[in-house]
C-alpha positions as CSV (number, residue, x, y, z in Angstrom):
1,M,64.2,155.5,-11.7
2,S,65.8,151.8,-9.3
3,P,67.8,151.8,-6.3
4,S,71.1,151.3,-6.1
5,V,73.0,148.2,-5.2
6,N,76.2,148.6,-2.9
7,P,77.6,145.6,-3.0
8,Y,79.3,143.9,-0.1
9,A,81.6,140.2,0.2
10,S,81.0,138.7,3.6
11,S,85.1,137.6,3.0
12,I,88.5,138.7,1.9
13,W,91.2,137.2,0.1
14,C,94.5,138.6,1.6
15,E,98.5,138.3,0.0
16,S,100.3,136.7,2.3
17,E,103.5,138.9,3.3
18,V,105.6,135.6,5.0
19,A,105.2,133.6,2.1
20,P,104.8,135.1,-1.4
21,G,102.8,133.3,-3.4
22,V,100.5,132.4,-0.7
23,R,96.8,134.1,-0.2
24,F,94.0,133.4,2.2
25,E,90.7,133.9,2.5
26,I,89.0,135.2,5.5
27,A,85.8,135.7,6.9
28,R,84.5,139.3,7.2
29,V,83.1,140.8,10.6
30,S,78.7,140.3,10.7
31,F,76.6,140.6,13.5
32,G,75.8,136.9,13.4
33,R,79.9,136.2,13.1
34,R,80.4,138.7,16.2
35,I,78.1,136.9,18.2
36,E,79.0,133.5,17.4
37,L,82.3,134.5,17.4
38,A,82.1,135.4,21.4
39,R,80.1,132.7,22.1
40,R,83.4,131.1,21.5
41,I,85.5,132.2,22.8
42,R,83.9,133.2,26.2
43,E,83.8,130.5,28.0
44,I,88.3,129.8,27.1
45,G,88.8,133.4,28.4
46,R,87.2,133.2,31.4
47,K,89.3,130.4,32.1
48,A,92.2,131.0,30.9
49,E,92.2,134.9,32.5
50,Y,91.4,132.5,36.4
51,L,94.6,130.6,35.4
52,G,96.7,133.0,34.4
53,A,96.5,134.9,37.5
54,G,97.6,132.9,40.0
55,D,100.8,132.0,41.0
56,D,101.3,128.0,40.7
57,V,103.6,127.5,37.7
58,R,101.3,124.9,37.0
59,E,98.2,127.1,36.4
60,K,100.2,129.7,34.4
61,L,101.0,126.8,32.2
62,E,97.5,126.1,31.7
63,G,96.6,130.1,31.1
64,A,98.4,129.8,28.2
65,V,97.5,127.1,26.8
66,M,93.8,128.5,27.1
67,A,95.1,131.4,25.6
68,A,96.4,129.4,23.4
69,E,92.9,127.7,22.2
70,I,91.6,131.2,21.9
71,E,94.0,132.0,19.3
72,R,92.8,128.6,18.0
73,A,89.0,129.6,18.0
74,Y,89.7,132.7,16.1
75,L,91.3,130.8,12.9
76,E,88.6,128.2,13.0
77,W,86.3,130.8,12.4
78,G,88.1,132.8,10.3
79,L,89.9,131.5,8.4
80,I,87.5,130.0,5.0
81,G,91.2,128.6,2.5
82,V,94.0,129.5,1.3
83,E,95.5,128.3,-1.7
84,G,99.3,128.7,-2.8
85,L,100.4,126.4,0.1
86,E,101.0,122.8,0.0
87,I,101.3,120.6,3.8
88,D,102.5,117.8,2.9
89,G,102.0,117.1,-0.3
90,S,98.6,118.1,0.0
91,P,97.1,121.9,-0.8
92,A,96.5,123.1,2.3
93,T,93.2,123.6,3.8
94,P,92.1,125.4,6.7
95,R,91.8,122.7,8.9
96,A,95.9,121.3,7.8
97,L,97.2,125.2,8.0
98,I,95.9,125.0,11.6
99,E,97.0,121.5,12.5
100,A,100.6,120.8,10.3
101,G,101.3,124.9,8.7
102,P,103.8,126.7,9.0
103,V,103.4,128.9,12.5
104,D,104.4,132.2,10.4
105,L,101.5,132.2,8.0
106,A,99.1,130.9,10.7
107,M,100.2,134.2,13.3
108,E,99.8,136.4,10.2
109,I,96.3,135.3,9.9
110,L,95.3,135.0,13.0
111,A,96.7,139.2,12.8
112,R,94.9,139.7,10.1
113,I,91.9,137.6,11.7
114,K,91.5,139.9,14.5
115,S,92.2,143.7,12.5
116,E,89.5,142.1,10.7
117,C,87.1,142.1,14.1
118,G,88.4,145.3,15.4
119,L,90.2,144.9,17.9
120,T,92.5,147.0,19.9
121,E,96.0,146.9,19.6
122,E,96.2,145.6,23.1
123,E,93.6,142.9,22.9
124,R,95.5,141.4,19.7
125,K,98.6,140.4,22.3
126,N,96.1,138.5,23.8
């Protein structure tokens, strides 16, 4: 008797709710990918926390920029593909979506990536 095989896909496709007809592929979390993501955001997160705690307006602004950089890191880490969207007349790529795509779609994808990572509601707000 042969052992059963459990199929596993390292990514999932999601239908967009904010952009009908668009679907996107995001990475599923694995042990190695979780470590990779943690490394990417560790330093940015430390700086954002330090700057966001300051009273200086420039420090708060810099903290907000750092928080946005963390979101970008999540998108770069987790967004694998996009279908059903053109940006400036060309089929969308993950990079093009991050650089020049619709913000509401990017935020939807970011939320799905964070959800796939198993973050709590409070962690997702950051």
